[in-house]
N, C-alpha and C positions, 0 to 999 in steps of 0.2 A: 432756519431756524433754526438752531439746535436745543432738541429734547432728553432727556437726562431718561437713563437706563429705567428707574424706580417710574416716571411719568408712561413709560413707555411699554409697562409690564404688560400688560394687556395684549400686546405686540409680540410680545417677545417672549412668553411661556414657554417656560420648557419642556423638550419635544421629547415625544416617545417613540412615535411611529409613522412613518412616513417621509417624504423626501423635505430636507430642509434648503432653503434658498437664501445663496447668500448676499444679499441685497446689500452690504458694504461694500462699495467701491474704495474708499480713503483705505488703502494699507499700511498708514507712515502710522507707528508707533507714536505713543503721546513719550515725553520726555520727561515730566514731572509730576507729581503724584496728584490726586486729587479727591475730595471726599469718595470713597467707599460706596456709599449712597447717592452720588451726583456725578455719575459719569458720561460723557456725551458716546449718541449709538453710532457713530460712525469710527468707532476705536477698531484695528483689524483685533479677529480671531482669533484667538492663542497659537501659537506655534505657525504663524502665517506670517509675521512681522519680515521686514528685508533690513533692519540693525536689529541689536541687542538693546535689551530694555530693563533698564536696572530703577528698583526705585516707586517704582507704580505702581498706585493703588486703584486703575482704573483693569492693567493688565499684569497675568500672573507670568512671573520670568522668575528663576530660569524655568520651572515647568511648564507646563501650558497642554499637556493629556492626562485626565482626571479616568479613574475608576472605581464605579461601584461595585463590591464584591458581598455578595449572596451565599450563603454554603446551605448545605442542605446535608444537616448533621441526623444520622440515624442511629449510629451506634459509636457509644449513646445515644437516644434520641435527645434534641435540643433543641426550643419551643414551639410553636404551636404546630399541631401536624397537617396541615393546610397551609404553609407560610415557609418560604425562605427566610433566612436569618441573616441579619445585617452585621455584615466585619467591618464593613469600611470606607471611607470615600479617600482614594490615595492620588497623589499628584505626580505624573513621571515628567521626565523632559523627553523635548519632542523625540528626542532616540532614542526612547526606551530606556533610560537609563535612570536614575531616579536618589535624591537626596532622603538623608534621613533626621532626626533629632535636630532638628536645625536648631541655631541661635534666633530668628528674626524676634522672638518676645521669647518668655518667659517659660517653663511647663507647669504643667499645675500639679495638685497631688489626691484631687477628689471631682471630679464630671457631678456628682452629686451633689455635693456640696453646694457646688457651685449655682447649680439647676435650683436648686432649693432656695437660695440667697434669692433670686431673681423671680422666686413665684412660677417657674416653669413644672409645676405639678403633671398638665396633660401630656406635657414632653416625655419631663420622666416615665410616665403611664407607659406610655406606647415606647421607651428602651427599655423596660422593664420587661418589656411586651416580643422585643424581635430586636431588640441589640445584644443577643447573649455572649456569653461568654463559656463555652464546653466545659470548662475546669471551674463552673464555679459561678464567681466573683462579677457579676457584670463590670463593678464603677474600676478594675481594674483593668477590665479592656477597653473600656470608655477611654479612661486615663491613657495609657497604651497609645491608642490611635490618635488625641488631641497630640500628646507630646512627639511619637512615631512622624506623625502627617500634618496632623494642621499645624504646626511651628515651621514649617517648608513652605506655608501659602502665604506670600509675601501680602495681596491685600489683605490681608489680615489683622497687619500691623495697626495695632492700638493709635499709632500715629494718621492712620484711615480714616480714622472718624472727628465726625465735627468733636473737637474738645469741649464745648461748652457743655453736650449733655453727655459723654460718655462716660459709660459709668467704667469699673474695673472690671476686668474679665466677660465684657459684651462678647469682645470680637469670640471666647470661649464658647458662649452659649452660640453667637448664630453659627459658628461650626457645627453643633450639635446640630442644631435647627433646618439649617442647609442641606447635611448628610440624609436626615429622617427624610425631610422633603421628595430628594432624588429618589432615597430608596421609597417612597408610596408612588411613586409613578412606574413600578415595575413588578409588577405579579408575577415576577416567574411561575410559581404552584399552577396560578388560576393559568398562563399564557400555555403553560405544556399542558394541563390539564384538559383545555380546549382543541387542542391535538391529539385529545385522547393516550396521551402521554402521562400516567398515573401513575401513582409507588404501587411494587406489587412485590412479593415474594420469591414470583415464580418466572415474571415475564420479562425477557429481555428486548431491549433498543440498538437502533445503530448512535453512533454519533452522528451522524448525518440527518435521522430524525427529530434528536433533541436542536442541534445548532437548527435548523430547516425553523420549526417551530418556533425558534424564539426571534430568530430574523425574519420571521414575515411580521410579526409584533412589533421589535425594538426598532426594525426597516434598517438594521444594518448587521453583520455577522459580528457574534459576540462569541467569546470565548469560556472552554467547559472545560472542568478541571475533572479526573477521578481518582478515587484513591484508589488502586487496584482496577477492580472494571465497577467497582460502585459508584456514581456520581455525588460528587462533592460541592465544586463548584460552579457558581457561574460569574463571568466581569461584564459587565458592560462600561463602552469606552464614550468620553469624548473630549469636544475641546470646549475653551470657555469665553465669551464674549463679555465682557464687561468683569469685573468682581466678585469672587465667590460670594458676599452678603446680597446683592442685587444681581447678578448677570446672570444669564442665559448660557446652560449645558447645552450644547450642540453636539447629537450622538455622532459616533464616525465608524468606522467599523473595527475591530479588534485589531491589536498590533502585537498580538501573538499569537502562536498556534497552539488548538486548542491539544489537553492533555488526557485523552481520553482513547481506551481501543477502538479501533472501528466498528466493530458487532459485541453484542454481547454486554452493552454495557446496563448494569443493575442500578434501579432507582428504588431503592427499599424504605418503605414505610416506616413511621413512626414510631 
């Protein structure tokens, strides 16, 4: 019997550590759109299809690799002192290239106004705390992230929703909800602290120490980047099973080599 992703949510939660078992034997992609909240569970994992898939509401194409980017901004200090901040969730093609500012649906002018219209006050509070723009205007960053990256996620097309219940900009709300849900499964600061890696004005770390700590918790190698010798970014990579709205992000190895010196990495306090 064919279950839906939504009905099977408890079986396929977002996985943040440990091995991921691929139970989906049928690797033939769907060739017709489905409602994004009502996708069969035996669809292929993104970037595992044998033929090109276009116009599917249950399969991300041409993107298929997703990365969740976090920043550690200490100079100047941005965000909570014990938390990396959110940058965004970005779709890449399977070969590592990427699209941006796509035409799948209309760009927006104010994320805050849309979220307020939907009564998403708790979501806004969370975003105000951790989705920070180093230049000060958080809404500008949120809009930029949706217009540059969200518009390239084909399963967020309004046509993928139940048209009887769809409200204009529901896909925008879902983009921010899913981005924050994923971010909250990745407590980078706490993971590093559990390995004895904490911000310091004097202590130096190796790149391997940082990478190994995060890999231990995430279950796969991650990407770390430095500005000079100062730790600045961490990226976590995924493939997607199903739609952005109701699918499952499956952790994978980083597809990029880290950009930090091998020794003498500074992790400065905010």
